C-alpha positions in Angstrom: 30.4 -22.9 24.0 29.6 -26.1 22.1 26.7 -26.2 19.7 23.5 -28.0 20.7 23.4 -31.3 18.8 21.1 -33.8 20.5 17.3 -33.9 20.5 17.2 -34.3 24.3 19.2 -31.1 24.8 17.6 -29.1 22.0 16.5 -25.6 23.0 13.6 -23.8 21.4 14.1 -20.6 19.5 11.4 -18.4 18.0 12.4 -16.2 15.0 10.1 -13.3 14.0 10.4 -12.0 10.5 11.5 -15.5 9.5 10.3 -15.1 5.9 12.6 -12.1 5.2 16.1 -12.1 3.8 18.0 -12.1 7.1 15.3 -14.2 8.8 15.8 -17.2 6.5 19.5 -17.3 7.3 18.8 -17.1 11.0 16.5 -20.1 10.7 19.2 -22.0 8.7 21.8 -21.3 11.3 19.5 -22.3 14.2 18.8 -25.6 12.4 22.5 -26.3 11.8 23.0 -25.9 15.6 20.3 -28.4 16.5 17.7 -26.0 17.8 14.0 -26.7 17.7 13.1 -23.8 15.4 9.9 -21.9 15.3 9.4 -19.5 12.4 7.0 -16.7 13.0 5.3 -15.7 9.7 2.2 -14.1 8.4 -0.4 -16.1 6.3 0.9 -14.2 3.3 4.6 -14.8 3.9 6.5 -16.7 1.3 8.0 -19.9 2.6 10.2 -20.5 -0.4 13.3 -20.5 1.7 11.7 -22.1 4.8 11.2 -25.5 3.3 13.1 -27.6 5.9 10.6 -30.1 7.4 12.1 -29.5 10.8 10.7 -26.0 11.0 7.7 -25.3 13.2 5.5 -22.5 11.9 3.5 -20.0 14.0 1.4 -17.2 12.5 1.7 -14.1 14.7 -0.8 -11.3 14.0 0.7 -8.1 15.5 -2.3 -6.1 14.3 -4.5 -8.0 16.8 -3.1 -8.0 20.4 -5.7 -10.4 21.7 -5.1 -12.9 18.9 -1.3 -12.5 19.3 -1.6 -13.3 23.0 -3.8 -16.3 22.5 -1.5 -17.7 19.8 1.6 -17.3 22.0 -0.2 -18.7 25.1 -1.5 -21.7 23.2 1.8 -22.6 21.6 3.8 -22.2 24.9 1.3 -24.3 26.9 1.5 -27.0 24.3 5.2 -27.4 24.0 6.8 -25.1 26.6 8.1 -21.6 26.4 10.9 -20.6 24.0 14.4 -20.5 25.4 15.4 -17.8 23.0 13.5 -15.3 20.9 15.1 -13.4 18.0 13.0 -10.4 17.0 14.0 -9.9 13.4 10.7 -8.3 12.3 10.9 -4.8 11.0 10.4 -2.4 8.2 13.2 -0.6 6.4 11.0 1.6 4.2 7.5 3.0 4.8 5.3 5.6 3.3 5.3 7.6 6.6 6.8 7.7 10.1 3.6 6.3 11.6 4.2 3.0 9.8 7.8 2.9 10.9 6.7 3.6 14.5 4.0 1.0 14.4 6.1 -1.8 13.0 9.6 -1.2 14.4 8.6 0.1 17.8 4.9 -0.8 18.4 5.2 -4.5 17.4 8.3 -5.0 19.5 6.6 -3.3 22.5 3.5 -5.5 22.0 5.5 -8.7 21.8 7.6 -7.9 24.9 4.6 -6.9 27.0 2.7 -10.0 25.9 5.6 -12.3 26.9 5.7 -10.6 30.3 2.0 -10.8 30.8 1.9 -14.5 29.9 5.0 -15.3 32.0 6.9 -16.7 29.1 9.9 -14.3 29.0 12.8 -16.3 27.3 16.3 -16.7 28.7 17.5 -14.3 26.0 15.7 -11.9 23.6 17.7 -10.6 20.7 16.4 -7.5 18.9 17.7 -6.7 15.4 18.3 -3.0 15.3 20.6 -1.0 13.0 23.6 1.2 12.9 21.2 3.9 11.7 20.3 4.6 15.3 23.7 6.2 15.8 23.2 8.9 13.2 25.8 10.6 11.0 29.0 10.3 13.0 32.4 11.8 12.4 32.8 12.8 8.7 35.9 14.9 9.2 38.4 12.4 10.8 36.3 9.3 10.1 36.4 8.1 13.7 34.7 4.7 13.9 31.3 4.4 15.6 31.4 2.6 19.0 28.8 0.5 20.8 28.8 3.0 23.7 28.2 6.0 21.5 25.1 8.1 22.3 22.5 7.4 19.5 21.5 10.4 17.5 19.5 9.0 14.6 18.8 11.3 11.6 16.3 9.1 9.8 12.7 8.1 10.6 13.8 4.5 10.4 16.6 5.1 12.9 14.3 7.0 15.3 11.8 4.1 15.3 14.6 1.6 16.0 15.9 3.7 18.8 12.5 3.9 20.4 12.3 0.1 20.3 15.8 -0.1 21.9 14.9 2.4 24.6 11.8 0.5 25.4 13.8 -2.7 25.9 16.4 -0.9 28.1 13.6 0.4 30.3 12.2 -3.1 31.1 13.7 -3.9 34.5 15.6 -7.2 34.3 14.4 -8.1 30.8 17.2 -10.3 29.2 17.8 -8.4 25.9 20.6 -8.2 23.5 20.6 -5.6 20.8 22.4 -6.0 17.4 23.2 -3.0 15.3 24.5 -4.4 12.0 26.0 -2.3 9.2 24.9 -3.1 5.6 23.9 -6.7 5.3 24.4 -8.5 2.0 24.3 -12.0 0.6 22.2 -14.4 -1.5 18.5 -13.3 -1.8 19.2 -9.7 -0.8 17.6 -7.1 -3.1 19.3 -3.6 -2.5 22.9 -4.5 -3.0 21.8 -6.8 -5.8 20.6 -3.8 -7.7 24.1 -2.3 -7.4 25.6 -5.5 -8.6 23.2 -5.7 -11.5 24.0 -2.2 -12.5 27.7 -3.0 -12.5 26.9 -6.1 -14.6 25.3 -3.8 -17.2 28.4 -1.6 -17.2 27.5 1.3 -14.9 28.3 2.0 -11.3 26.3 4.7 -9.7 27.6 6.5 -6.5 26.4 9.6 -4.6 28.5 12.6 -3.7 32.1 13.5 -4.4 33.5 13.5 -0.9 35.3 10.4 0.4 32.9 7.7 1.7 33.9 4.7 3.7 31.5 1.8 3.7 31.3 -1.3 5.9 29.4 -4.6 5.3 28.4 -7.8 7.1 27.8 -11.0 5.2 24.4 -12.4 6.2 25.8 -15.8 7.3 28.3 -14.1 9.5 25.4 -12.1 11.1 23.4 -15.2 11.7 26.4 -16.9 13.3 27.0 -13.9 15.5 23.4 -13.9 16.7 23.7 -17.4 18.2 27.3 -16.9 19.4 25.9 -13.9 21.4 22.8 -15.8 22.7 24.8 -18.9 23.7 27.5 -16.8 25.5 25.1 -15.5 28.1 25.7 -11.8 27.5 22.8 -9.7 28.7 21.4 -6.2 28.4 23.9 -4.8 26.0 24.0 -3.4 22.4 26.6 -4.4 19.9 27.8 -3.1 16.5 28.2 -6.0 14.0 30.4 -5.5 10.9 33.3 -6.8 8.9 35.5 -3.9 10.2 37.4 -3.5 7.0 36.1 -0.2 5.4 35.7 0.0 1.6 35.2 2.8 -0.8 32.6 2.6 -3.6 35.5 2.2 -6.1 36.8 -0.8 -4.1 33.3 -2.3 -4.0 33.0 -1.8 -7.8 36.4 -3.4 -8.5 35.6 -6.5 -6.5 32.2 -6.9 -8.2 33.7 -6.2 -11.6 36.3 -8.9 -11.1 33.8 -11.5 -9.8 31.6 -10.8 -12.9 34.5 -10.9 -15.3 33.7 -7.4 -16.5 36.6 -5.6 -18.1 35.1 -2.1 -18.3 32.5 -0.3 -16.1 31.6 3.4 -16.3 31.5 5.1 -12.9 28.7 7.6 -12.6 28.7 10.0 -9.6 25.5 11.9 -8.9 25.8 15.3 -7.0 24.0 15.2 -3.7 21.6 18.0 -4.7 20.3 15.9 -7.6 19.8 12.8 -5.4 18.1 14.9 -2.7 15.6 16.2 -5.3 15.0 12.8 -6.8 14.3 11.3 -3.4 11.9 14.1 -2.4 9.9 13.7 -5.6 9.9 10.0 -5.4 8.5 10.1 -1.8 5.7 12.5 -2.9 4.7 10.1 -5.6 4.8 7.2 -3.2 2.7 9.0 -0.6 0.1 9.9 -3.3 0.0 6.2 -4.2 0.1 5.1 -0.5 3.1 2.9 -1.2 6.6 2.9 0.3 9.4 4.1 -2.0 13.0 2.9 -2.1 14.1 6.5 -2.8 12.9 8.9 -0.1 14.4 11.5 2.2 15.5 8.8 4.6 17.4 7.0 1.8 19.0 10.3 0.8 20.4 10.8 4.3 21.8 7.3 4.2 23.4 7.7 0.8 24.8 11.1 1.9 26.5 9.7 5.0 30.2 9.5 4.4 31.4 7.4 7.4 30.1 3.9 8.1 33.2 2.6 9.9 32.6 1.0 13.3 34.5 -0.6 16.2 33.3 -4.2 17.0 35.8 -4.8 19.8 33.0 -5.1 22.4 31.4 -8.0 20.5 34.8 -9.6 20.0 35.5 -9.4 23.7 32.1 -10.5 25.0 31.3 -13.4 22.7 34.3 -13.8 20.5 32.7 -12.2 17.4 34.6 -12.8 14.2 33.8 -13.0 10.5 34.4 -15.8 8.1 33.8 -13.7 5.0 35.5 -10.6 3.8 33.7 -8.6 1.1 35.4 -10.4 -1.7 34.5 -13.9 -0.5 31.0 -12.8 0.5 30.3 -11.1 -2.9 31.7 -14.2 -4.7 29.2 -16.5 -3.0 26.3 -14.0 -3.4 27.1 -13.4 -7.1 27.3 -17.1 -7.8 23.8 -17.5 -6.2 22.4 -14.7 -8.3 23.9 -16.3 -11.4 22.5 -19.7 -10.5 19.0 -18.1 -10.2 19.3 -16.3 -13.6 19.4 -12.9 -11.9 22.6 -11.8 -13.6 
């Protein structure tokens, strides 16, 4: 399908979570395709990477249903309803399950019900979910996950995302698409950056001694796939999104090492029982401080998981999904960005 490229034909897209790592790239991809882009933010959201003058901003307060409804009603009456909505808002770490449930499930439910009540349901509503909804998978033969696999999440985060997915699937006729990406990396991302930074300092930390297969998706490939899916007309389906090539931690380390020009890096493997203990203690400290911690039991289960391979054939068949970046080219671009911003 050709990209939208004229003002008269421009369709409107609303992106929630626009101020986040992935959200900023979704906005950039939408602008490059000629959309009229609305970035949903909070009053406290940084707009450092949302500086394009073509962006329309809208502040959505999900903690106040009446205010949210009035903001959406007013905006849609003024300029017409959005053709597409990309719900990228979510939390990946919280101090407790109640917060995961509120943000990842409750906010989506509120948005969808408000759109229905106001009569402004878009042509397509894409929800950003996660491979975490599928659970642990096959860690004996390493059979790839499939889009049709029955979800069995083993983390609080995964459960909250599955609740949101299930709610969408229960809305009769609601035009949803669900994306379940694997690990997303690229410029401005923080978690993989910490791994890269550690390798830059000469140490590569991994967890567990059993074979682990990792998959990744470069953030620009994810943003491209979002609009390819929306523009294709697919409806009421969930898709796995990944560069299907699996990598071991050693292969990841080798690529980063070469891109950084490092000659020697010490691999350090932590036994699972130590990581489990550290994550449990870290969470207790975080709960006492009423703050979310990067290391927690959810994170331990993710680090423990050995098989992250997945089959993206359904996405390839339905909207010609493909990636432009393999891990090496994606890491090269990300590392150059970190260097340019004095982060490495």
